[in-house]
C-alpha positions, 0 to 999 in steps of 0.5 A, a space after each residue: 681137806 679130808 679126802 674119802 674114803 677113810 683108811 679101814 684097818 679092819 675089814 668088819 669095823 667102820 673107817 676110825 676117821 668118822 669118830 672124831 669127824 662126827 664128834 667135831 661137826 656132823 657135817 664136814 667139808 671133804 674131797 669124794 674119791 673122784 675128787 669133787 668137793 663134798 659135804 660128808 654126814 655123820 651123825 644119825 640126826 643128820 643123816 635121816 635128815 639128808 634122805 628124808 628131807 625133799 630139798 636134798 635129790 637125787 640129781 643136781 637142781 640143774 640136772 632137770 630131769 633124769 629120765 631114768 625111768 626108775 625109782 632113783 630120781 626126784 620129785 612127781 616123777 618119782 613119786 608116780 613110780 612109787 605109788 604105781 609099784 607099791 600097788 604090786 610090791 604089796 607086804 602080803 606079797 612078800 610076806 608069802 615069800 618067807 616059807 620059800 626063803 627058808 625052804 631054799 636056805 635049808 636046802 642050801 645048806 643042806 647041800 654045803 653039809 653033805 659035801 663036807 668042810 671046807 666050803 665057800 658060803 658066798 657061792 654055795 649060800 649067799 648068792 644063790 639064795 639071793 638071786 633065787 629069790 629075785 628069779 622067783 619073785 620076778 618070774 625068770 623062768 627055771 631053764 633062764 636063771 643060770 644066763 639070769 645069774 651070769 648077767 647080774 653078777 656081770 652088773 653087779 660089780 658095776 660102780 656107777 658113782 665113783 667108777 673109771 671111764 673104763 668101769 662106767 663103759 664096763 657097767 653100762 655094757 652090762 646093765 645094757 645085756 640085762 635090760 635087753 634080758 628084762 624087755 624080753 621077760 616083759 614081753 613074754 608076760 604080756 603074752 602069759 602072765 604069771 603069779 610074779 611080781 613083774 606080771 603084776 607090775 604089767 597088770 597095775 593100772 591106776 586113774 591118776 597115774 595110768 600104767 607102767 610103760 614098758 621101759 618103765 617096766 625094764 628100768 624096774 626090773 633091773 632096779 629090783 635086781 640092783 638092789 635086791 641082790 648084791 646087798 643081800 648077798 654080802 649082807 649074808 656073808 658079813 652076818 656069817 662072819 661076825 656071828 661065827 667070829 662072836 660065837 653068836 652063830 648057834 644061839 639062832 638055832 632055838 631063838 624065838 622069832 622076835 629074838 630072831 629079828 631082833 640079832 638079824 637087826 643088829 646084825 644089819 645096823 653093824 653092817 649098814 655101809 659096809 654092804 650097801 652106802 646111799 647114793 650122793 644126794 645134791 642140795 635143792 636150794 640153798 639151806 642150812 643142815 646142822 648148822 653148816 650154810 649148804 648151797 644149791 647144787 652141793 654134793 651130800 655124802 652120807 654115811 650109815 656106818 658113822 650114823 649107826 654108831 653114833 653113842 647119841 643113839 646107840 649106847 656103847 656102838 660098837 657092842 653086838 647088843 641084839 637087846 640094845 632097842 634103841 633107834 631104828 637102823 637106817 640100813 634100808 634108807 628113810 623118808 621118800 626112798 625107804 626101799 620097799 623090798 626091806 622086809 624081804 631082804 630081812 627074811 633072806 638074811 633070817 633065813 640063811 642065818 637061821 639054817 647055818 645054825 641048825 644044820 652047822 651050829 659049829 660052824 668057823 671061819 677057815 681063814 683069819 678075818 683080816 685075810 679075807 678078800 673083798 670087792 669094794 665099789 662106790 657103794 657096796 662092800 662084800 667078800 669075794 668068799 668066805 671059806 668055813 669048816 666045821 667037824 664033820 665027825 659031829 651029826 649034823 644039827 647038834 651041838 657041842 657038849 
Protein backbone atom coordinates (compact mmCIF):
# COMPACT_ATOMS: atom_id res chain seq x y z
CA UNK A 1 0.00 0.00 0.00
CA UNK A 2 1.21 3.53 -0.79
CA UNK A 3 2.65 5.38 2.21
CA UNK A 4 2.60 9.17 2.50
CA UNK A 5 4.30 11.50 2.08
CA UNK A 6 5.45 11.03 -1.51
CA UNK A 7 8.96 11.99 -2.54
CA UNK A 8 9.19 15.57 -3.84
CA UNK A 9 12.14 15.81 -6.28
CA UNK A 10 11.42 19.47 -7.03
CA UNK A 11 10.50 21.66 -4.06
CA UNK A 12 8.13 23.87 -6.06
CA UNK A 13 6.23 21.11 -7.82
CA UNK A 14 3.81 18.41 -6.61
CA UNK A 15 5.21 14.94 -5.96
CA UNK A 16 5.07 12.96 -9.23
CA UNK A 17 3.32 10.15 -7.36
CA UNK A 18 -0.01 11.98 -7.39
CA UNK A 19 -0.51 11.87 -11.16
CA UNK A 20 -0.64 8.07 -11.66
CA UNK A 21 -2.92 7.69 -8.65
CA UNK A 22 -5.29 10.33 -10.02
CA UNK A 23 -5.29 8.72 -13.46
CA UNK A 24 -6.01 5.26 -12.04
CA UNK A 25 -8.70 6.30 -9.55
CA UNK A 26 -9.54 9.57 -7.86
CA UNK A 27 -9.69 7.83 -4.46
CA UNK A 28 -6.89 5.50 -3.33
CA UNK A 29 -6.12 3.52 -0.19
CA UNK A 30 -2.93 4.81 1.48
CA UNK A 31 -1.13 4.93 4.80
CA UNK A 32 -0.95 8.37 6.41
CA UNK A 33 2.46 9.65 7.59
CA UNK A 34 1.74 8.32 11.09
CA UNK A 35 0.92 4.86 9.73
CA UNK A 36 -2.86 5.03 9.99
CA UNK A 37 -4.91 3.71 7.05
CA UNK A 38 -6.62 6.43 5.04
CA UNK A 39 -8.20 7.26 1.72
CA UNK A 40 -6.47 9.79 -0.51
CA UNK A 41 -8.52 12.03 -2.84
CA UNK A 42 -6.51 13.39 -5.77
CA UNK A 43 -8.94 14.59 -8.48
CA UNK A 44 -10.44 18.08 -8.46
CA UNK A 45 -14.05 16.86 -8.32
CA UNK A 46 -13.42 14.40 -5.51
CA UNK A 47 -11.43 16.87 -3.42
CA UNK A 48 -14.17 19.48 -3.85
CA UNK A 49 -16.77 16.92 -2.80
CA UNK A 50 -14.91 15.96 0.39
CA UNK A 51 -14.43 19.60 1.37
CA UNK A 52 -18.07 20.55 0.82
CA UNK A 53 -20.05 17.43 1.75
CA UNK A 54 -21.45 17.49 5.31
CA UNK A 55 -20.94 13.72 5.49
CA UNK A 56 -17.23 14.41 5.96
CA UNK A 57 -16.25 16.00 9.27
CA UNK A 58 -13.15 17.22 11.03
CA UNK A 59 -13.59 14.62 13.76
CA UNK A 60 -14.57 10.93 13.63
CA UNK A 61 -18.32 10.32 14.20
CA UNK A 62 -17.65 8.58 17.53
CA UNK A 63 -15.59 11.46 18.89
CA UNK A 64 -18.54 13.69 19.73
CA UNK A 65 -18.10 17.44 19.99
CA UNK A 66 -14.42 18.37 20.19
CA UNK A 67 -15.31 21.27 22.47
CA UNK A 68 -12.45 23.36 21.12
CA UNK A 69 -14.42 26.61 20.69
CA UNK A 70 -12.97 27.17 17.21
CA UNK A 71 -14.22 26.98 13.64
CA UNK A 72 -12.33 23.68 13.29
CA UNK A 73 -15.33 21.59 14.32
CA UNK A 74 -18.52 20.24 12.78
CA UNK A 75 -22.28 20.57 12.90
CA UNK A 76 -24.29 23.23 14.71
CA UNK A 77 -21.37 24.27 16.93
CA UNK A 78 -19.45 25.29 13.80
CA UNK A 79 -22.51 26.86 12.18
CA UNK A 80 -23.20 29.06 15.23
CA UNK A 81 -19.62 30.31 15.42
CA UNK A 82 -19.53 30.91 11.69
CA UNK A 83 -22.69 33.02 11.85
CA UNK A 84 -21.36 35.12 14.72
CA UNK A 85 -17.87 35.59 13.34
CA UNK A 86 -19.07 36.41 9.82
CA UNK A 87 -20.89 39.44 11.26
CA UNK A 88 -17.59 41.02 12.31
CA UNK A 89 -15.41 39.49 9.57
CA UNK A 90 -17.16 41.46 6.88
CA UNK A 91 -15.93 41.99 3.30
CA UNK A 92 -16.07 45.74 3.94
CA UNK A 93 -13.69 45.48 6.88
CA UNK A 94 -11.24 43.32 4.94
CA UNK A 95 -11.43 45.48 1.79
CA UNK A 96 -10.51 48.51 3.89
CA UNK A 97 -7.19 46.83 4.73
CA UNK A 98 -5.94 46.88 1.11
CA UNK A 99 -4.38 50.39 1.28
CA UNK A 100 -2.61 49.50 4.53
CA UNK A 101 -1.25 46.24 3.08
CA UNK A 102 0.06 48.10 0.03
CA UNK A 103 1.58 50.85 2.19
CA UNK A 104 3.29 48.38 4.52
CA UNK A 105 4.59 46.23 1.64
CA UNK A 106 6.04 49.32 -0.05
CA UNK A 107 7.76 50.37 3.21
CA UNK A 108 9.27 46.93 3.74
CA UNK A 109 10.54 46.63 0.16
CA UNK A 110 11.96 50.16 0.32
CA UNK A 111 13.87 49.20 3.45
CA UNK A 112 15.25 46.14 1.65
CA UNK A 113 16.30 48.28 -1.33
CA UNK A 114 18.01 50.87 0.89
CA UNK A 115 20.03 48.21 2.72
CA UNK A 116 21.13 46.76 -0.59
CA UNK A 117 21.66 43.22 -1.82
CA UNK A 118 21.59 40.48 -0.80
CA UNK A 119 18.42 40.23 1.24
CA UNK A 120 16.18 37.56 2.74
CA UNK A 121 12.58 38.09 1.68
CA UNK A 122 11.17 35.90 4.45
CA UNK A 123 12.53 38.00 7.30
CA UNK A 124 12.48 41.26 5.34
CA UNK A 125 9.05 41.14 3.73
CA UNK A 126 6.86 38.03 3.95
CA UNK A 127 6.91 37.43 7.72
CA UNK A 128 6.72 41.07 8.90
CA UNK A 129 3.94 41.87 6.43
CA UNK A 130 1.84 38.86 7.46
CA UNK A 131 2.31 39.30 11.22
CA UNK A 132 1.84 43.08 11.15
CA UNK A 133 -1.40 42.80 9.20
CA UNK A 134 -2.74 40.23 11.66
CA UNK A 135 -1.60 42.31 14.62
CA UNK A 136 -3.31 45.44 13.27
CA UNK A 137 -6.42 43.48 12.29
CA UNK A 138 -6.78 42.14 15.84
CA UNK A 139 -5.71 45.36 17.51
CA UNK A 140 -2.45 44.20 19.11
CA UNK A 141 -0.82 47.19 20.81
CA UNK A 142 2.28 48.47 19.00
CA UNK A 143 4.49 47.88 22.03
CA UNK A 144 3.41 44.25 22.27
CA UNK A 145 3.89 43.28 18.63
CA UNK A 146 7.45 41.95 18.98
CA UNK A 147 6.34 39.66 21.81
CA UNK A 148 3.26 38.73 19.78
CA UNK A 149 5.43 37.75 16.83
CA UNK A 150 7.70 35.62 19.05
CA UNK A 151 4.67 33.74 20.36
CA UNK A 152 3.24 33.28 16.88
CA UNK A 153 6.55 32.02 15.48
CA UNK A 154 6.79 29.44 18.26
CA UNK A 155 3.22 28.25 17.74
CA UNK A 156 3.17 28.27 13.94
CA UNK A 157 5.79 25.57 13.53
CA UNK A 158 3.58 23.02 15.31
CA UNK A 159 2.43 19.88 13.55
CA UNK A 160 -0.82 18.85 15.22
CA UNK A 161 -1.68 16.40 12.47
CA UNK A 162 1.18 13.91 12.23
CA UNK A 163 3.75 15.24 14.73
CA UNK A 164 5.62 13.16 17.30
CA UNK A 165 4.65 13.13 20.98
CA UNK A 166 7.57 15.43 21.77
CA UNK A 167 6.54 17.83 19.01
CA UNK A 168 2.94 17.74 20.23
CA UNK A 169 3.97 18.61 23.78
CA UNK A 170 6.04 21.57 22.60
CA UNK A 171 3.20 22.67 20.31
CA UNK A 172 0.66 22.58 23.13
CA UNK A 173 2.95 24.69 25.31
CA UNK A 174 3.47 27.24 22.53
CA UNK A 175 -0.24 27.53 21.78
CA UNK A 176 -1.06 27.86 25.48
CA UNK A 177 1.32 30.82 25.71
CA UNK A 178 -0.33 32.40 22.67
CA UNK A 179 -3.74 31.69 24.23
CA UNK A 180 -2.72 33.48 27.43
CA UNK A 181 -1.69 36.50 25.35
CA UNK A 182 -5.04 36.41 23.52
CA UNK A 183 -6.95 36.14 26.82
CA UNK A 184 -5.22 39.26 28.14
CA UNK A 185 -6.15 41.05 24.91
CA UNK A 186 -9.80 40.05 25.27
CA UNK A 187 -9.86 41.45 28.81
CA UNK A 188 -8.24 44.69 27.67
CA UNK A 189 -10.58 45.09 24.68
CA UNK A 190 -13.65 44.56 26.85
CA UNK A 191 -12.53 47.47 29.02
CA UNK A 192 -11.38 49.67 26.16
CA UNK A 193 -12.67 48.59 22.73
CA UNK A 194 -11.04 49.88 19.57
CA UNK A 195 -11.64 49.91 15.83
CA UNK A 196 -10.35 46.37 15.30
CA UNK A 197 -11.63 42.90 14.59
CA UNK A 198 -11.29 41.59 18.14
CA UNK A 199 -13.33 44.50 19.51
CA UNK A 200 -15.93 43.84 16.83
CA UNK A 201 -16.05 40.15 17.77
CA UNK A 202 -16.56 41.08 21.43
CA UNK A 203 -19.42 43.38 20.43
CA UNK A 204 -21.21 40.81 18.26
CA UNK A 205 -24.61 39.82 19.57
CA UNK A 206 -27.30 37.77 17.90
CA UNK A 207 -30.78 37.01 19.16
CA UNK A 208 -30.58 33.34 18.29
CA UNK A 209 -26.88 32.64 18.77
CA UNK A 210 -26.14 34.86 21.74
CA UNK A 211 -22.56 36.11 21.81
CA UNK A 212 -19.05 34.76 21.80
CA UNK A 213 -17.75 33.62 25.19
CA UNK A 214 -14.27 34.54 26.41
CA UNK A 215 -12.97 31.06 25.58
CA UNK A 216 -14.47 31.32 22.08
CA UNK A 217 -12.90 34.76 21.62
CA UNK A 218 -9.49 33.45 22.66
CA UNK A 219 -9.86 30.43 20.38
CA UNK A 220 -10.98 32.66 17.50
CA UNK A 221 -7.95 34.91 17.98
CA UNK A 222 -5.51 32.00 17.85
CA UNK A 223 -7.41 30.52 14.87
CA UNK A 224 -7.05 33.78 12.93
CA UNK A 225 -3.34 33.74 13.71
CA UNK A 226 -2.87 30.11 12.67
CA UNK A 227 -4.83 30.59 9.42
CA UNK A 228 -3.44 33.98 8.47
CA UNK A 229 0.24 34.04 9.32
CA UNK A 230 2.26 31.05 8.17
CA UNK A 231 0.28 30.30 5.01
CA UNK A 232 0.38 33.94 3.87
CA UNK A 233 4.08 34.21 4.68
CA UNK A 234 4.79 31.05 2.69
CA UNK A 235 2.57 32.15 -0.20
CA UNK A 236 4.49 35.43 -0.55
CA UNK A 237 7.84 33.64 -0.35
CA UNK A 238 7.02 30.86 -2.79
CA UNK A 239 5.17 33.29 -5.06
CA UNK A 240 8.32 35.37 -5.35
CA UNK A 241 10.37 32.27 -6.10
CA UNK A 242 8.01 31.22 -8.88
CA UNK A 243 7.68 34.64 -10.55
CA UNK A 244 11.39 35.40 -10.26
CA UNK A 245 12.48 32.07 -11.76
CA UNK A 246 9.97 32.44 -14.61
CA UNK A 247 10.95 36.07 -15.30
CA UNK A 248 7.41 37.26 -14.63
CA UNK A 249 7.88 39.49 -11.59
CA UNK A 250 8.61 42.77 -13.41
CA UNK A 251 5.36 42.50 -15.41
CA UNK A 252 3.36 43.07 -12.22
CA UNK A 253 4.67 46.63 -11.99
CA UNK A 254 2.39 47.86 -14.78
CA UNK A 255 -0.37 45.24 -14.69
CA UNK A 256 -3.98 46.36 -14.47
CA UNK A 257 -5.73 45.31 -11.22
CA UNK A 258 -7.63 42.49 -12.91
CA UNK A 259 -4.41 41.17 -14.48
CA UNK A 260 -2.67 41.31 -11.10
CA UNK A 261 -5.55 39.42 -9.53
CA UNK A 262 -5.28 36.74 -12.23
CA UNK A 263 -1.53 36.38 -11.69
CA UNK A 264 -1.98 36.07 -7.92
CA UNK A 265 -4.76 33.52 -8.42
CA UNK A 266 -2.51 31.43 -10.68
CA UNK A 267 0.38 31.69 -8.21
CA UNK A 268 -1.90 30.42 -5.46
CA UNK A 269 -3.28 27.62 -7.65
CA UNK A 270 0.17 26.30 -8.38
CA UNK A 271 1.23 26.59 -4.74
CA UNK A 272 -1.94 25.33 -3.08
CA UNK A 273 -1.05 22.34 -0.98
CA UNK A 274 2.57 23.42 -0.91
CA UNK A 275 1.61 26.33 1.35
CA UNK A 276 -1.30 24.65 3.10
CA UNK A 277 -3.18 21.36 2.86
CA UNK A 278 -6.62 20.97 4.49
CA UNK A 279 -6.87 19.00 7.72
CA UNK A 280 -7.94 15.34 7.40
CA UNK A 281 -11.65 14.61 7.12
CA UNK A 282 -13.54 11.64 8.58
CA UNK A 283 -16.58 9.94 7.06
CA UNK A 284 -19.57 10.48 9.34
CA UNK A 285 -21.46 7.54 7.83
CA UNK A 286 -21.01 4.77 5.29
CA UNK A 287 -20.98 6.36 1.85
CA UNK A 288 -19.79 6.14 -1.74
CA UNK A 289 -17.03 8.49 -2.89
CA UNK A 290 -16.24 8.42 -6.60
CA UNK A 291 -17.26 4.77 -6.74
CA UNK A 292 -15.30 3.75 -3.64
CA UNK A 293 -17.08 2.44 -0.54
CA UNK A 294 -16.04 4.52 2.46
CA UNK A 295 -16.97 3.35 5.97
CA UNK A 296 -18.03 5.60 8.84
CA UNK A 297 -14.95 6.76 10.73
CA UNK A 298 -12.55 6.33 7.81
CA UNK A 299 -9.93 9.07 7.44
CA UNK A 300 -9.98 10.85 4.08
CA UNK A 301 -7.04 13.02 3.03
CA UNK A 302 -7.36 15.57 0.25
CA UNK A 303 -4.41 16.95 -1.68
CA UNK A 304 -4.86 20.34 -3.32
CA UNK A 305 -1.57 19.91 -5.14
CA UNK A 306 -3.07 16.95 -6.98
CA UNK A 307 -6.48 18.55 -7.52
CA UNK A 308 -5.01 21.73 -8.98
CA UNK A 309 -2.97 19.78 -11.52
CA UNK A 310 -6.01 17.79 -12.70
CA UNK A 311 -6.06 18.10 -16.52
CA UNK A 312 -9.81 17.52 -16.49
CA UNK A 313 -10.18 21.02 -14.99
CA UNK A 314 -6.95 22.85 -15.88
CA UNK A 315 -5.66 22.64 -19.43
CA UNK A 316 -1.90 22.06 -19.48
CA UNK A 317 -2.02 22.22 -15.67
CA UNK A 318 1.74 22.39 -15.07
CA UNK A 319 2.07 25.60 -17.09
CA UNK A 320 1.82 29.00 -15.38
CA UNK A 321 -1.06 30.60 -17.28
CA UNK A 322 -2.93 33.46 -15.56
CA UNK A 323 -5.16 33.79 -18.62
CA UNK A 324 -6.47 30.21 -18.36
CA UNK A 325 -9.83 31.21 -16.79
CA UNK A 326 -10.69 27.61 -15.88
CA UNK A 327 -12.10 26.07 -12.71
CA UNK A 328 -11.70 28.10 -9.51
CA UNK A 329 -8.94 26.96 -7.20
CA UNK A 330 -9.67 25.33 -3.87
CA UNK A 331 -6.77 27.05 -2.14
CA UNK A 332 -9.01 28.66 0.50
CA UNK A 333 -11.23 25.63 0.92
CA UNK A 334 -14.69 24.93 -0.37
CA UNK A 335 -18.11 24.83 1.21
CA UNK A 336 -18.75 25.17 4.95
CA UNK A 337 -15.13 25.73 5.96
CA UNK A 338 -14.21 28.23 3.23
CA UNK A 339 -11.63 30.62 4.69
CA UNK A 340 -13.19 33.83 6.00
CA UNK A 341 -9.93 35.70 5.44
CA UNK A 342 -9.43 34.64 1.81
CA UNK A 343 -9.80 38.15 0.42
CA UNK A 344 -7.28 39.54 2.90
CA UNK A 345 -4.75 36.83 2.04
CA UNK A 346 -5.07 37.65 -1.67
CA UNK A 347 -4.59 41.34 -0.89
CA UNK A 348 -1.41 40.68 1.11
CA UNK A 349 0.14 38.45 -1.55
CA UNK A 350 -0.70 40.96 -4.30
CA UNK A 351 0.66 43.86 -2.23
CA UNK A 352 3.97 42.09 -1.56
CA UNK A 353 4.56 40.90 -5.11
CA UNK A 354 3.48 44.25 -6.56
CA UNK A 355 5.82 46.19 -4.28
CA UNK A 356 8.75 43.97 -5.31
CA UNK A 357 7.90 44.40 -8.99
CA UNK A 358 7.77 48.18 -8.76
CA UNK A 359 10.86 48.73 -6.61
CA UNK A 360 13.08 45.75 -7.51
CA UNK A 361 11.96 44.51 -10.94
CA UNK A 362 15.36 42.96 -11.65
CA UNK A 363 15.28 40.84 -8.50
CA UNK A 364 16.85 37.38 -8.84
CA UNK A 365 17.30 34.40 -6.56
CA UNK A 366 20.77 34.24 -5.07
CA UNK A 367 20.75 30.43 -5.01
CA UNK A 368 19.19 27.65 -7.03
CA UNK A 369 15.68 26.64 -5.98
CA UNK A 370 16.81 23.12 -5.13
CA UNK A 371 19.26 24.54 -2.58
CA UNK A 372 16.62 26.44 -0.61
CA UNK A 373 15.93 24.98 2.83
CA UNK A 374 12.28 24.25 3.62
CA UNK A 375 10.24 23.89 6.80
CA UNK A 376 7.67 21.11 6.54
CA UNK A 377 4.82 19.95 8.75
CA UNK A 378 1.58 18.07 8.21
CA UNK A 379 -0.28 20.88 6.46
CA UNK A 380 2.17 23.61 5.46
CA UNK A 381 5.52 23.92 3.69
CA UNK A 382 7.60 27.03 3.28
CA UNK A 383 11.18 28.24 2.78
CA UNK A 384 13.24 29.13 5.84
CA UNK A 385 14.76 31.96 3.79
CA UNK A 386 14.58 33.32 0.25
CA UNK A 387 17.91 35.01 -0.48
CA UNK A 388 17.68 37.43 -3.39
CA UNK A 389 19.94 39.90 -5.13
CA UNK A 390 19.63 42.69 -7.69
CA UNK A 391 21.80 45.29 -9.35
CA UNK A 392 22.20 48.23 -6.93
CA UNK A 393 23.66 50.38 -9.68
CA UNK A 394 20.32 50.59 -11.47
CA UNK A 395 17.94 53.06 -9.82
CA UNK A 396 15.26 51.28 -7.82
CA UNK A 397 11.99 51.13 -9.67
CA UNK A 398 13.51 51.07 -13.18
CA UNK A 399 13.68 48.15 -15.54
CA UNK A 400 16.63 46.74 -17.40
CA UNK A 401 16.86 47.82 -21.05
